[in-house]
ROLUM-866434 format. One line per field, with one value per residue (C-alpha): residue number from 1; x, y, z. Coordinates in steps of 0.2 Angstrom, whole numbers, plus 5000, padded with zeros to 4 digits. Layout:
N
k (NUM;...);
X (X;...);
Y (Y;...);
Z (Z;...);
// end
This chain:
64
k (1;2;3;4;5;6;7;8;9;10;11;12;13;14;15;16;17;18;19;20;21;22;23;24;25;26;27;28;29;30;31;32;33;34;35;36;37;38;39;40;41;42;43;44;45;46;47;48;49;50;51;52;53;54;55;56;57;58;59;60;61;62;63;64);
X (4771;4763;4745;4741;4748;4742;4721;4708;4698;4683;4665;4649;4635;4626;4618;4623;4624;4638;4630;4641;4641;4652;4662;4653;4663;4675;4673;4671;4667;4653;4671;4684;4668;4662;4678;4685;4668;4675;4696;4684;4679;4691;4692;4692;4707;4717;4715;4721;4738;4740;4737;4747;4761;4760;4761;4773;4785;4783;4801;4792;4786;4804;4810;4808);
Y (4038;4044;4050;4033;4021;4031;4019;4028;4030;4021;4030;4028;4031;4048;4047;4029;4026;4014;4004;4000;3990;3993;3980;3975;3973;3988;4007;4013;4028;4033;4037;4019;4009;4019;4016;3998;3994;4005;3998;3978;3982;3980;3992;4005;3997;3996;4015;4019;4008;4018;4034;4030;4024;4038;4053;4041;4039;4061;4069;4085;4086;4079;4098;4116);
Z (5904;5892;5892;5882;5892;5910;5911;5913;5930;5931;5925;5941;5935;5945;5959;5963;5981;5989;6002;6016;6032;6047;6056;6071;6089;6083;6083;6065;6057;6043;6032;6036;6030;6013;6008;6016;6003;5988;5989;5988;5971;5958;5945;5961;5970;5952;5949;5965;5966;5948;5953;5967;5958;5944;5963;5968;5957;5949;5952;5950;5969;5972;5963;5972);
// end
């Protein structure tokens, strides 16, 4: 995959605060609630999916 085919990660303004709310009735850490909230953003979810696909299909991790 060439660098031109790799999508650019989303850029957010410095100091952006992500508001999140823990689910009621179950234990959920602040980190889990924040990650769940981040993945609700389409740009972040697509970026992470693309990163996972690049990592999973990278043959250099299999070489010794």
